[in-house]
C-alpha angles and dihedrals in degrees: 000000000000091000090054092050093045092049091045092049091049090049093050092046091049092049092048092047090052091049090048091053090048091052092047088053089049093051091048091050092073089228115144113288103244123193120236089255093052091047091049091052092047092050092047091052093048101037104037126063116260169212090140122197133185088245093050094047091048091052093046093052095036093236134118124272091246089058089054092045092054091050091047090051089060095042090048092050088056089049093241095124138018127212120219127186116238102241092203093051114021091195089070124079118196118215112215137188124250134200090246091054091049091050091050093051092045090055090048090050089051089054090053092047092050091051091048089052091049090050092051091049091049092047092051092047090048094051092048091051094052118094115246114255122210 
């Protein structure tokens, strides 16, 4: 049982260290500083099939519509999303992707990929440096 806990703790620590390095790269990139909520909304809009509405995003994240609206205001100001009225039901607002939002997420994905590559390089160097046990 101790081996499982030790391995699990090492895995969690490694994952958190990787995420930390990705976030450090993000902060250094001078890209807009999105909150976790804004990033979650952006990822939902880009990675899940639409159409996306304020109501649907609020339900998906278990938050109120005003919370989504505030986040969309920021994302819209950065040009990462666009809001479009539903002509058949003016109470609905569709949330749509933009080229700027796609570019932003591609650059974020590149940061993650670079950090994954750095982790693999570090792991292989670490295993080469360890003495063989028999």
